[in-house]
C-alpha positions as CSV (number, residue, x, y, z in Angstrom):
1,X,5.5,-16.6,61.4
2,X,7.6,-16.0,58.2
3,X,7.6,-12.6,56.5
4,X,5.8,-13.8,53.4
5,X,2.9,-15.1,55.5
6,X,2.8,-11.9,57.4
7,X,2.6,-9.9,54.2
8,X,-0.2,-12.0,52.9
9,X,-2.2,-11.5,56.1
10,X,-1.5,-7.8,56.0
11,X,-3.1,-7.7,52.6
12,X,-6.2,-9.4,54.0
13,X,-6.5,-6.8,56.8
14,X,-5.9,-3.9,54.4
15,X,-8.5,-5.2,52.0
16,X,-11.1,-5.6,54.7
17,X,-10.4,-2.0,55.9
18,X,-10.7,-0.6,52.4
19,X,-14.0,-2.3,51.9
20,X,-15.3,-0.9,55.2
21,X,-14.1,2.6,54.3
22,X,-15.8,2.4,50.9
23,X,-19.1,1.9,52.7
24,X,-18.8,5.1,54.6
25,X,-21.3,7.0,52.4
26,X,-24.0,4.5,53.2
27,X,-25.8,3.8,56.5
28,X,-23.0,3.8,59.1
29,X,-21.8,0.2,59.3
30,X,-20.1,0.9,62.6
31,X,-23.1,2.5,64.3
32,X,-23.0,-0.3,66.9
33,X,-19.8,1.3,68.4
34,X,-21.8,4.2,69.8
35,X,-23.9,1.8,72.0
36,X,-20.9,0.0,73.6
37,X,-20.8,0.4,77.4
38,X,-18.2,-0.6,80.0
39,X,-19.1,-3.5,82.4
40,X,-17.3,-5.1,85.3
41,X,-15.1,-8.2,84.7
42,X,-17.5,-11.1,84.7
43,X,-16.9,-14.5,86.4
44,X,-15.5,-16.8,83.8
45,X,-15.0,-20.6,83.8
46,X,-11.6,-21.8,84.9
47,X,-8.9,-21.3,82.3
48,X,-5.5,-22.7,81.4
49,X,-2.7,-20.3,80.9
50,X,-0.9,-20.7,77.5
51,X,2.9,-20.1,77.2
52,X,4.1,-16.9,75.6
53,X,7.4,-16.8,73.7
54,X,7.2,-13.1,72.8
55,X,5.2,-10.9,75.3
56,X,3.3,-7.9,74.2
57,X,4.9,-4.5,74.8
58,X,3.3,-2.2,77.4
59,X,0.1,-4.2,77.9
60,X,-2.8,-2.4,79.6
61,X,-5.2,-4.0,82.0
62,X,-7.7,-6.5,80.5
63,X,-11.2,-5.1,80.6
64,X,-14.7,-5.9,79.4
65,X,-17.4,-4.0,77.5
66,X,-20.9,-4.8,76.3
67,X,-22.3,-4.2,72.8
68,X,-25.9,-5.0,74.0
69,X,-27.3,-7.0,76.9
70,X,-26.3,-10.3,75.3
71,X,-23.0,-9.4,73.7
72,X,-19.9,-9.0,75.9
73,X,-16.5,-8.1,74.6
74,X,-13.1,-8.4,76.2
75,X,-10.1,-6.2,75.2
76,X,-6.5,-5.6,76.1
77,X,-5.9,-9.3,76.4
78,X,-2.2,-9.7,77.1
79,X,-2.2,-13.2,78.7
80,X,-3.6,-15.9,76.4
81,X,-5.7,-18.5,78.0
82,X,-7.7,-21.6,77.0
83,X,-11.1,-22.3,78.6
84,X,-12.5,-25.8,78.8
85,X,-16.2,-25.4,78.5
86,X,-18.4,-27.4,80.9
87,X,-20.8,-30.0,79.5
88,X,-20.1,-32.1,76.5
89,X,-19.3,-35.9,76.5
90,X,-18.4,-37.8,79.6
91,X,-15.0,-36.9,81.1
92,X,-13.6,-40.4,80.6
93,X,-14.3,-40.4,76.9
94,X,-11.6,-39.4,74.3
95,X,-13.8,-37.0,72.4
96,X,-13.0,-34.8,69.4
97,X,-12.1,-31.2,70.3
98,X,-13.0,-27.9,68.8
99,X,-11.2,-24.8,69.8
100,X,-13.3,-21.7,69.2
101,X,-11.4,-18.5,68.1
102,X,-13.6,-15.4,68.4
103,X,-13.2,-12.3,66.2
104,X,-13.1,-8.6,66.9
105,X,-10.7,-7.0,64.5
106,X,-7.8,-7.9,66.8
107,X,-9.0,-5.1,69.1
108,X,-11.4,-7.3,71.2
109,X,-12.8,-10.7,71.4
110,X,-16.6,-11.3,70.9
111,X,-16.8,-13.7,73.8
112,X,-20.6,-14.3,73.7
113,X,-21.5,-14.2,70.0
114,X,-18.5,-16.2,68.8
115,X,-17.5,-18.0,72.0
116,X,-19.9,-19.0,74.8
117,X,-23.0,-19.0,72.7
118,X,-21.4,-21.2,70.0
119,X,-20.0,-23.5,72.7
120,X,-23.4,-24.1,74.2
121,X,-24.6,-25.4,70.8
122,X,-21.4,-27.5,70.1
123,X,-21.1,-29.3,73.4
124,X,-24.3,-31.4,73.0
125,X,-22.9,-32.8,69.8
126,X,-20.4,-34.9,71.7
127,X,-17.5,-32.5,71.1
128,X,-15.1,-31.2,73.8
129,X,-15.2,-27.4,73.4
130,X,-12.5,-24.9,74.2
131,X,-12.5,-21.1,73.8
132,X,-9.2,-19.4,73.0
133,X,-8.7,-16.0,74.5
134,X,-5.8,-14.8,72.4
135,X,-3.8,-11.6,72.7
136,X,-5.4,-8.5,71.3
137,X,-4.0,-5.2,70.2
138,X,-2.8,-3.1,73.2
139,X,-5.1,-0.1,73.5
140,X,-5.3,2.9,75.9
141,X,-5.9,1.9,79.5
142,X,-9.4,3.5,79.5
143,X,-12.8,2.7,78.2
144,X,-12.9,6.0,76.3
145,X,-9.7,5.0,74.6
146,X,-11.2,1.6,73.7
147,X,-14.3,3.3,72.1
148,X,-12.1,5.7,70.2
149,X,-10.1,2.7,68.8
150,X,-13.4,1.0,67.8
151,X,-14.6,4.1,66.0
152,X,-11.3,4.4,64.1
153,X,-11.5,0.8,62.9
154,X,-15.2,0.1,62.4
155,X,-16.4,3.5,61.3
156,X,-13.4,5.0,59.5
157,X,-11.5,1.9,58.4
158,X,-8.2,3.0,59.9
159,X,-5.3,1.0,61.5
160,X,-4.9,-1.9,59.1
161,X,-1.1,-2.1,59.7
162,X,-1.4,-2.0,63.5
163,X,-3.9,-4.9,63.3
164,X,-1.7,-6.8,60.9
165,X,1.2,-6.6,63.3
166,X,-1.0,-8.3,65.9
167,X,-1.7,-11.3,63.8
168,X,1.5,-13.2,64.6
169,X,0.7,-13.0,68.3
170,X,-2.8,-14.4,67.7
171,X,-1.5,-17.2,65.4
172,X,1.1,-18.1,68.0
173,X,-1.6,-18.3,70.7
174,X,-3.7,-20.5,68.4
175,X,-0.8,-22.8,67.9
176,X,-0.1,-22.9,71.6
177,X,-3.8,-23.8,72.2
178,X,-3.6,-26.8,69.8
179,X,-0.4,-28.0,71.4
180,X,-1.9,-27.7,74.9
181,X,-5.0,-29.6,74.0
182,X,-3.0,-32.5,72.5
183,X,-0.5,-32.4,75.4
184,X,-3.3,-32.6,78.0
185,X,-5.6,-34.9,75.9
186,X,-5.7,-37.7,78.5
187,X,-6.5,-35.2,81.4
188,X,-9.1,-33.3,79.3
189,X,-10.8,-36.3,77.7
190,X,-9.7,-35.4,74.1
191,X,-8.8,-37.6,71.1
192,X,-5.5,-36.0,70.1
193,X,-6.0,-37.1,66.5
194,X,-9.2,-35.1,66.2
195,X,-8.4,-31.6,67.3
196,X,-10.0,-28.8,65.3
197,X,-10.3,-25.1,65.3
198,X,-13.2,-22.9,64.4
199,X,-12.6,-19.2,63.8
200,X,-14.8,-16.2,63.2
201,X,-13.8,-13.0,61.4
202,X,-10.4,-12.1,62.8
203,X,-10.5,-15.5,64.4
204,X,-10.9,-17.0,60.9
205,X,-7.9,-15.0,59.7
206,X,-6.0,-16.4,62.7
207,X,-7.2,-19.9,61.7
208,X,-5.9,-19.4,58.2
209,X,-2.6,-18.1,59.6
210,X,-2.2,-21.3,61.8
211,X,-3.1,-23.5,58.8
212,X,-0.6,-21.7,56.5
213,X,2.1,-21.8,59.1
214,X,1.8,-25.6,58.9
215,X,3.8,-26.3,62.1
216,X,3.8,-30.1,62.4
217,X,2.9,-30.1,66.1
218,X,0.3,-27.3,65.9
219,X,-1.5,-28.3,62.7
220,X,-5.3,-28.8,63.4
221,X,-6.9,-32.0,62.1
222,X,-9.8,-30.0,60.8
223,X,-10.7,-26.3,60.6
224,X,-13.6,-24.0,60.1
225,X,-13.6,-20.3,59.0
226,X,-16.9,-18.4,59.5
227,X,-17.1,-15.0,57.6
228,X,-13.4,-15.0,57.0
229,X,-11.0,-14.8,54.1
230,X,-11.6,-16.8,50.9
231,X,-8.8,-15.4,48.8
232,X,-5.3,-17.0,49.0
233,X,-2.9,-19.0,46.8
234,X,-1.2,-20.6,49.8
235,X,-2.4,-24.0,50.8
236,X,-0.5,-26.1,53.4
237,X,0.9,-29.5,52.5
238,X,-1.5,-32.2,53.5
239,X,-4.2,-29.6,54.0
240,X,-6.8,-30.7,56.6
241,X,-10.5,-30.7,55.9
242,X,-11.9,-27.2,55.8
243,X,-15.4,-25.8,56.3
244,X,-16.0,-22.2,55.2
245,X,-19.2,-20.0,55.5
246,X,-19.6,-16.5,54.3
247,X,-22.5,-14.1,53.3
248,X,-22.3,-12.5,49.9
249,X,-23.0,-9.1,51.4
250,X,-20.3,-9.4,54.1
251,X,-18.9,-5.9,54.3
252,X,-15.4,-7.0,55.1
253,X,-14.8,-10.0,52.8
254,X,-17.3,-9.7,50.0
255,X,-14.7,-8.3,47.5
256,X,-12.5,-11.3,47.8
257,X,-12.6,-14.1,45.2
258,X,-12.8,-17.8,46.1
259,X,-9.2,-18.7,45.2
260,X,-8.5,-20.1,48.6
261,X,-11.3,-22.7,48.1
262,X,-10.3,-23.4,44.6
263,X,-6.6,-23.9,45.5
264,X,-7.6,-26.0,48.5
265,X,-9.4,-28.4,46.2
266,X,-6.6,-28.4,43.6
267,X,-4.2,-29.3,46.4
268,X,-6.3,-32.4,47.2
269,X,-7.8,-31.0,50.4
270,X,-11.4,-31.6,51.4
271,X,-13.4,-28.4,51.5
272,X,-17.0,-27.4,52.1
273,X,-18.1,-23.9,51.2
274,X,-21.4,-22.2,52.1
275,X,-21.8,-18.9,50.3
276,X,-25.1,-17.3,51.5
277,X,-26.9,-14.7,49.5
278,X,-27.3,-12.5,52.6
279,X,-26.4,-12.4,56.3
280,X,-23.8,-9.7,56.6
281,X,-21.0,-10.0,59.1
282,X,-21.1,-11.5,62.6
283,X,-24.0,-13.9,62.2
284,X,-22.5,-16.6,64.5
285,X,-25.2,-16.6,67.1
286,X,-27.3,-13.7,65.8
287,X,-30.2,-14.8,63.6
288,X,-30.9,-12.5,60.6
289,X,-33.8,-14.2,58.9
290,X,-31.5,-15.2,56.1
291,X,-30.1,-18.5,55.0
292,X,-26.9,-17.8,56.9
293,X,-28.9,-18.7,60.0
294,X,-28.4,-22.3,59.0
295,X,-24.6,-22.2,59.2
296,X,-24.3,-24.0,62.5
297,X,-26.6,-26.9,61.5
298,X,-24.6,-27.3,58.4
299,X,-21.4,-27.2,60.3
300,X,-22.7,-29.8,62.7
301,X,-23.7,-32.1,59.8
302,X,-20.2,-31.6,58.3
303,X,-18.6,-32.6,61.6
304,X,-20.6,-35.8,61.7
305,X,-20.1,-36.6,58.0
306,X,-16.4,-36.2,58.4
307,X,-16.3,-38.3,61.6
308,X,-15.2,-35.4,63.7
309,X,-18.3,-35.8,65.9
310,X,-20.1,-38.9,67.1
């Protein structure tokens, strides 16, 4: 990733952290961190190892935690993988593909809320679904160290520069995932001309990084960003169709303007934006009783209208 793009993404991370810190006087937005517990490594579906050009320095062991009984998190991911989710269209059909990119502030991946649970809703639409497990920020090799890092980020708004330095690794892994899906399209039952990505939070920032990098062989055919950045002046050439959803009270991105959407349109790209009055951050698979609960149904309609789903 070039230096200019890295600086732009650093600005996004710093802005999100400043917004979080400004909320410190109100009801603790990071209260959920106190309830995180360690869990054994669960059994996962088979994965495909992605190539790594630049390994992480001093990686600790990959480990899992749990935010509540239904929300599992994985951290210290040093070996990126791609999981082909079961279900979906018949294996002999060249179906459109969606690669899910979970968020977690580059410290962890929200594997249920923004991975497995979304995949279960996508697969019945006739889409081949993958989950990208991209590299996360190396943290202390202990659960206590993980919780301390969470508190620093989500309760005190610290560590923006460290997280920004992790973005190029995540973007490289997203690009590797797109290349892998196209390279194995015949084996995995994928239409190589309809490969999309859908990112959440930090995963949405990774999605934007992959779009702006605009590598010819790793450019998605369509993209979605759920509660991610909406402010940028950089639009890739031949910008692919973009779906964006955000709540107006999102504590990380609510201070951003909509310049990314405006510039996407000005560049001739197709864009669909859903700005909900409420819903906060992290509503992927968590109903809040707000209009943001409709994001998936609207995304599904968009996929069909754009011919990215049967």
